VOPAFI-553661 format. One record per residue (C-alpha): x, y, z. Coordinates in steps of 0.1 Angstrom, whole numbers, padded with zeros to 4 digits, always signed. Layout:
<pts>
XYZ;...
</pts>
This chain:
<pts>
-0004+0002+0001;+0012+0030-0012;+0022+0064+0014;+0004+0092+0009;+0012+0125+0023;-0016+0132+0048;-0009+0146+0080;-0010+0115+0104;+0005+0131+0137;-0019+0155+0146;-0040+0125+0151;-0021+0098+0164;-0031+0087+0196;-0068+0084+0180;-0058+0070+0147;-0039+0037+0170;-0073+0033+0188;-0094+0031+0157;-0065+0006+0138;-0062-0010+0175;-0105-0018+0170;-0106-0029+0137;-0079-0053+0144;-0097-0069+0174;-0131-0068+0165;-0146-0103+0160;-0180-0106+0141;-0168-0082+0116;-0189-0074+0091;-0202-0049+0064;-0211-0017+0085;-0182-0023+0113;-0158-0002+0101;-0181+0027+0103;-0193+0020+0137;-0155+0017+0145;-0153+0052+0127;-0182+0069+0143;-0167+0061+0178;-0133+0078+0171;-0147+0114+0152;-0121+0134+0134;-0115+0169+0153;-0150+0155+0171;-0170+0166+0140;-0163+0140+0107;-0153+0107+0102;-0117+0097+0094;-0117+0086+0048;-0111+0050+0045;-0077+0066+0024;-0068+0087+0059;-0066+0050+0076;-0047+0037+0048;-0017+0065+0054;-0024+0058+0096;-0017+0019+0084;+0016+0026+0068;+0030+0054+0086;+0020+0052+0123;+0021+0010+0124;+0056-0008+0129;+0040-0037+0115;+0025-0057+0092;-0015-0064+0093;-0029-0085+0068;-0064-0082+0088;-0064-0048+0093;-0049-0036+0054;-0075-0059+0045;-0106-0042+0063;-0091-0003+0057;-0094-0009+0023;-0124+0004-0004;-0148-0022-0005;-0143-0039-0038;-0178-0035-0047;-0169+0002-0058;-0153-0010-0086;-0168-0046-0090;-0205-0028-0111;-0181-0019-0139;-0176+0012-0129;-0163+0042-0101;-0192+0056-0091;-0186+0092-0073;-0210+0107-0061;-0213+0147-0049;-0238+0168-0036;-0255+0203-0045;-0257+0231-0018;-0280+0238+0006;-0317+0248-0013;-0352+0246-0005;-0375+0220-0020;-0411+0229-0040;-0416+0199-0015;-0431+0197+0017;-0429+0157+0027;-0436+0149+0066;-0405+0127+0064;-0382+0147+0053;-0351+0159+0073;-0348+0201+0075;-0310+0196+0078;-0297+0241+0072;-0264+0227+0060;-0275+0203+0040;-0298+0203+0007;-0332+0190+0012;-0339+0162+0021;-0303+0152+0032;-0285+0151+0069;-0252+0163+0079;-0240+0128+0091;-0246+0106+0064;-0211+0098+0049;-0216+0116+0010;-0232+0143+0033;-0201+0146+0049;-0174+0146+0019;-0199+0177+0004;-0200+0193+0035;-0158+0189+0040;-0158+0204-0001;-0178+0235+0014;-0205+0220-0017;-0176+0226-0040;-0183+0208-0074;-0148+0203-0089;-0132+0196-0045;-0157+0168-0044;-0147+0148-0075;-0113+0157-0080;-0109+0143-0039;-0122+0115-0045;-0114+0104-0074;-0075+0110-0059;-0091+0091-0027;-0103+0064-0051;-0070+0062-0067;-0047+0062-0037;-0065+0031-0023;-0057+0014-0056;-0089+0015-0079;-0091+0018-0111;-0110+0054-0120;-0105+0057-0161;-0141+0049-0164;-0163+0073-0138;-0207+0075-0134;-0210+0109-0115;-0240+0108-0093;-0250+0147-0085;-0283+0143-0051;-0292+0170-0034;-0330+0172-0033;-0346+0187-0068;-0323+0190-0094;-0344+0213-0120;-0357+0236-0089;-0319+0252-0093;-0314+0279-0115;-0302+0269-0149;-0270+0292-0139;-0257+0273-0113;-0265+0234-0127;-0241+0249-0153;-0218+0258-0138;-0218+0229-0115;-0213+0206-0147;-0186+0223-0159;-0164+0221-0127;-0177+0187-0123;-0159+0180-0162;-0132+0205-0156;-0121+0175-0121;-0125+0150-0137;-0102+0161-0169;-0074+0173-0142;-0069+0141-0127;-0039+0122-0140;-0030+0084-0133;-0003+0099-0108;-0025+0121-0093;-0020+0114-0053;-0030+0146-0033;-0059+0162-0025;-0067+0201-0034;-0084+0231-0007;-0118+0235-0019;-0114+0272-0009;-0088+0274-0043;-0117+0267-0069;-0151+0281-0072;-0182+0284-0091;-0176+0310-0119;-0201+0324-0148;-0200+0299-0172;-0215+0295-0210;-0232+0264-0229;-0198+0265-0249;-0178+0263-0222;-0193+0233-0209;-0190+0220-0245;-0152+0220-0246;-0148+0203-0212;-0173+0184-0224;-0149+0176-0259;-0117+0175-0236;-0132+0141-0215;-0141+0119-0245;-0103+0111-0241;-0094+0122-0212;-0077+0098-0180;-0111+0100-0164;-0142+0099-0186;-0171+0104-0178;-0192+0073-0190;-0224+0080-0172;-0241+0112-0154;-0272+0111-0131;-0289+0137-0116;-0319+0135-0093;-0352+0148-0092;-0389+0152-0085;-0419+0141-0112;-0439+0171-0113;-0408+0191-0125;-0398+0168-0153;-0407+0179-0186;-0400+0180-0223;-0381+0212-0220;-0358+0202-0187;-0356+0164-0203;-0338+0185-0235;-0317+0209-0213;-0304+0177-0191;-0293+0158-0221;-0274+0191-0227;-0251+0187-0200;-0245+0148-0202;-0270+0136-0186;-0277+0095-0190;-0297+0091-0160;-0325+0100-0137;-0331+0095-0103;-0370+0100-0096;-0387+0097-0066;-0417+0081-0065;-0428+0074-0031;-0460+0057-0036;-0485+0051-0061;-0514+0057-0037;-0527+0094-0043;-0537+0090-0011;-0510+0083+0006;-0494+0108-0016;-0513+0134+0000;-0515+0126+0035;-0477+0133+0035;-0478+0163+0017;-0456+0155-0010;-0471+0178-0030;-0479+0156-0069;-0496+0126-0079;-0493+0090-0090;-0502+0107-0129;-0476+0133-0127;-0455+0101-0119;-0467+0085-0150;-0464+0109-0175;-0425+0118-0160;-0416+0078-0169;-0427+0085-0205;-0406+0117-0209;-0377+0099-0199;-0389+0070-0213;-0390+0085-0252;-0355+0107-0247;-0342+0074-0237;-0332+0082-0201;-0324+0057-0174;-0348+0053-0146;-0337+0048-0114;-0374+0051-0092;-0370+0056-0053;-0396+0039-0037;-0408+0043+0003;-0427+0020+0021;-0441+0021+0057;-0453+0056+0051;-0486+0080+0068;-0515+0064+0058;-0498+0029+0041;-0498-0004+0057;-0479-0040+0050;-0506-0049+0028;-0510-0016+0009;-0473-0018+0005;-0472-0050-0010;-0502-0042-0036;-0482-0005-0043;-0450-0022-0054;-0470-0046-0077;-0481-0020-0097;-0445-0002-0100;-0440-0036-0120;-0472-0020-0147;-0468-0007-0182;-0470+0028-0166;-0436+0024-0143;-0418-0005-0149;-0379+0014-0134;-0351+0005-0144;-0332+0007-0113;-0347+0014-0074;-0342+0020-0039;-0365+0015-0012;-0363+0036+0018;-0384+0023+0042;-0397+0052+0064;-0373+0062+0093;-0387+0093+0122;-0359+0118+0120;-0364+0142+0143;-0378+0179+0132;-0400+0164+0108;-0435+0171+0108;-0437+0127+0111;-0421+0132+0142;-0446+0151+0157;-0472+0124+0145;-0452+0099+0164;-0451+0109+0192;-0488+0122+0190;-0492+0089+0181;-0506+0093+0155;-0480+0071+0133;-0463+0042+0144;-0431+0025+0122;-0431-0009+0116;-0418-0033+0138;-0389-0053+0121;-0411-0081+0119;-0438-0062+0101;-0407-0041+0080;-0390-0085+0071;-0423-0096+0067;-0428-0069+0035;-0393-0073+0020;-0393-0110+0024;-0427-0103-0001;-0415-0077-0022;-0382-0082-0033;-0388-0114-0048;-0414-0097-0071;-0386-0075-0085;-0383-0081-0122;-0345-0096-0133;-0341-0066-0156;-0346-0042-0126;-0311-0035-0101;-0324-0030-0068;-0298-0008-0053;-0308+0000-0020;-0327-0012+0008;-0320+0015+0035;-0308+0052+0036;-0275+0056+0045;-0285+0074+0075;-0268+0069+0110;-0288+0041+0134;-0279+0077+0160;-0301+0104+0138;-0335+0076+0134;-0356+0080+0164;-0375+0052+0154;-0379+0030+0126;-0352+0004+0112;-0318+0011+0124;-0302-0020+0104;-0275-0014+0085;-0278-0048+0072;-0318-0046+0070;-0317-0063+0029;-0286-0096+0043;-0309-0104+0068;-0340-0104+0045;-0321-0122+0019;-0307-0152+0040;-0338-0153+0053;-0354-0159+0019;-0328-0183+0004;-0336-0204+0035;-0368-0210+0025;-0355-0213-0011;-0362-0182-0028;-0340-0163-0045;-0341-0126-0057;-0329-0123-0088;-0324-0085-0101;-0298-0074-0115;-0275-0066-0080;-0280-0100-0071;-0266-0112-0102;-0241-0097-0107;-0201-0112-0117;-0185-0091-0103;-0146-0101-0099;-0152-0130-0112;-0131-0151-0136;-0156-0162-0170;-0149-0176-0204;-0173-0172-0230;-0181-0203-0239;-0198-0205-0208;-0223-0177-0218;-0259-0178-0230;-0278-0148-0244;-0311-0142-0224;-0339-0117-0240;-0367-0101-0217;-0395-0084-0233;-0420-0061-0215;-0444-0034-0226;-0444+0001-0217;-0471+0033-0221;-0448+0044-0249;-0427+0014-0259;-0417-0025-0264;-0384-0027-0243;-0361-0055-0243;-0335-0063-0219;-0303-0084-0235;-0283-0099-0212;-0250-0124-0210;-0252-0145-0183;-0230-0179-0168;-0247-0208-0181;-0247-0225-0145;-0247-0198-0118;-0273-0175-0139;-0247-0145-0130;-0250-0111-0153;-0222-0101-0174;-0236-0079-0192;-0266-0061-0206;-0283-0039-0230;-0316-0021-0227;-0330-0015-0262;-0361+0007-0262;-0385+0004-0296;-0411+0030-0297;-0444+0026-0304;-0461+0036-0335;-0478+0067-0322;-0441+0079-0309;-0423+0067-0336;-0439+0088-0355;-0434+0119-0337;-0411+0135-0313;-0412+0163-0293;-0367+0161-0302;-0369+0157-0342;-0334+0141-0335;-0346+0112-0328;-0378+0107-0343;-0383+0071-0360;-0352+0056-0342;-0349+0030-0317;-0332+0039-0287;-0303+0017-0271;-0309+0033-0230;-0275+0015-0215;-0248-0005-0226;-0232-0021-0191;-0207-0047-0182;-0201-0059-0150;-0168-0072-0133;-0137-0050-0117;-0131-0017-0138;-0104-0025-0166;-0080+0008-0183;-0094+0018-0212;-0070-0005-0229;-0063-0028-0208;-0070-0063-0222;-0093-0087-0201;-0074-0119-0183;-0111-0137-0180;-0132-0105-0167;-0167-0094-0181;-0149-0064-0195;-0129-0066-0228;-0143-0093-0236;-0165-0078-0265;-0200-0086-0250;-0207-0048-0250;-0204-0052-0290;-0221-0085-0294;-0253-0068-0274;-0254-0037-0298;-0249-0059-0324;-0278-0080-0321;-0295-0047-0307;-0293-0032-0347;-0307-0068-0355;-0337-0067-0337;-0346-0031-0345;-0345-0036-0379;-0366-0069-0383;-0394-0047-0357;-0388-0017-0389;-0365+0009-0379;-0337+0025-0405;-0319+0043-0375;-0308+0035-0341;-0294+0065-0315;-0280+0053-0285;-0280+0080-0253;-0243+0088-0247;-0221+0089-0220;-0194+0117-0226;-0169+0094-0220;-0183+0065-0244;-0186+0090-0277;-0150+0071-0289;-0164+0038-0279;-0201+0045-0298;-0179+0054-0330;-0159+0022-0330;-0188+0011-0339;-0204+0027-0366;-0221+0053-0345;-0221+0092-0357;-0226+0121-0340;-0258+0138-0335;-0265+0170-0313;-0275+0154-0285;-0270+0115-0295;-0252+0094-0315;-0267+0079-0341;-0263+0049-0371;-0284+0036-0399;-0291+0003-0403;
</pts>
């Protein structure tokens, strides 16, 4: 492990205590490190970063300890999904919603609290987008992760509610940071050394163009927003920024429940948002919440089933059981005994009923919010809830078949061990085809492609002329350990040519359905990849005649 230029002497005593506890912990699990770090905060406020622990290990310990080294390394899952994920937060800002469960931390953008790990990183970087991206990439690089393919996730309440110039400058700074990090970059930057400036669309296009051949290329750009803030104009704006995926609050599909929780929108708003996003080829990442005020165990199970109707069918989903946080309206209802959270048994029952219903084409990204147990007044406080539920299901012979549970991760594979699977499902605006290469024996997913075939009504006329009459590749993703762009595969999923094979199949399917052109919602850093496969640059998409 490398020795990085981080001051460990200042915190020598507390770092020794952390390393000692890490070494001696007998029942180590995925939440153990977080518990120890919260017990010994830096300067009494923030948790130590994992790269700081690496520095402490290499400079303070006079002996080698494989147990400590393994436990303080970044989780391999950070890059086993095929990309290095970097999450940044926008500045504290109001939200158009008044949801009764939503935290009201003045130091955070709406719905986030300062103690969440991602929020702590944003706070330490003063919400500076350049510093957040740059320093996170350096942290990943410093603990041995490949950072050549980066998915950038921009969180912070309702993206479309921020003023346009802020959004433009924020994304500009993110790309500038991506372009400035090199393979040998190991030193962090001071967030005070850079700040947001007024930029133009031409400025953004310049740094985007540079990123096409940068060391750290953006292979996905995600923003989060409310369904009622999705419009045809807004999604075109997001495409200009380079967005490829949208995290969208669903919460519930019951208008009665939505109203009781003062969410300020309806199920119909969500349906319309899904239709607009899908017609533009965006990946749709929904947030759904069981145990909302006014719901019940029976209603939640029924609500989850509705998610997979033609009107919705998200590509990815976060399940966030409702937590009671202080200084919220829901907390007031709880204190008055008007609202009661599920017992552990009730929540487990709901999850055991719904998780197996998740289609194979969807990825269950998270099952709980990353809120520290100490900030939760009532509700689930178990960080390993997903593991508990899935182990219980496994004992009953039931397996959850969503994408996350079937990812190949770092396993070695051979092309002859793979089989192609084709799943078709209907939405209100399209026929969706999910193509994937899976291992024959273990059913592990190695790579997939999402192809959208607009229905005749929507094929003829589109609010964006550029993709009118086109089939749409909404996503191509190959799993496994991140390999460098020029690396050769030695058995990992990446660089076995799975993406190329899937694109070829998508082209043949499109021709069979009468399409003469296929478009792809390319990220900035994947443009070169698609050019090599016969696609040419459009204004907002890449296209290929069939």
